[in-house]
C-alpha positions, 0 to 999 in steps of 0.5 A: 432209349432201352437202358444197356444191362450191366454186367459185372463179376464178383471173385471170392475166396476162401481157405482153413485149416482142419480142425484135428480129426478127434474134434466135435466141430463138424464140417458145414459145407455150403450149408451142408453137414459134411458128416465123418469130415473134420470141421474147420479152424476158423472162429465162425463153422468155418464153411469156405464155401459161402465164406468165399461167395461174401467176398465174392459179393464183397468184390461186386460192391465194395461193403466189406462183409467178413471182418467188418459185418459178421465180426459184429454179427459174432461180437456182438451177437456170437452168430456162427453160422455163415448162412446168415453172413451170406444172407447179410452180404446179398443185402448189400447188392441193390439192383444186382442180379445175380445169374450164375455164380461158379464153385471150384474146391480144393480139398484131398479131403473129404470127397465131393462128388456125391455131396453136389448137388446138395450143396447145388440145391441148398446154395441156390435155396439161399441165394434165391436161384434155380440148381441151375444158375450154380456150379460146383467144381472139385479139385484134389490140386494134385498133392501142389499145396497145403489143401491137396494134402490133406490140411484144408481146404480152399474155395474160389467162387465168381458170381456174375450180375446185371444190373438194367 
């Protein structure tokens, strides 16, 4: 008898305020440095994409990455690179195989359209996916939130997995 696939969906969100423009900390999204944009107010690099992905994986597995594992890495080893947190989250998936990642970013700045191909490529590489399995959209939110007014950035993501 063939085993039926188990399909799961994880939802993740993260947001951070921008630091003042004269701050040296770079803006990092999906592991990519976004030149000319302010960095994020965060203990880590503040990568809202990688943080939202960690939270989506936590919603799939029940394992707390941000707030537990990431905090331990920061406190014990000084790790502020959110890619390391995402790599730790990916280890918790067990037999679940990621089939698709959908990412939506809300921010007035920086303009992300020309960064999306590089973001997709880097995220796919880190997650061991084909670039066709990673979709990214961006919106200003029409200025209806602090993110749309330029105060920071918000990211939502959905991860779909299958297990046989």
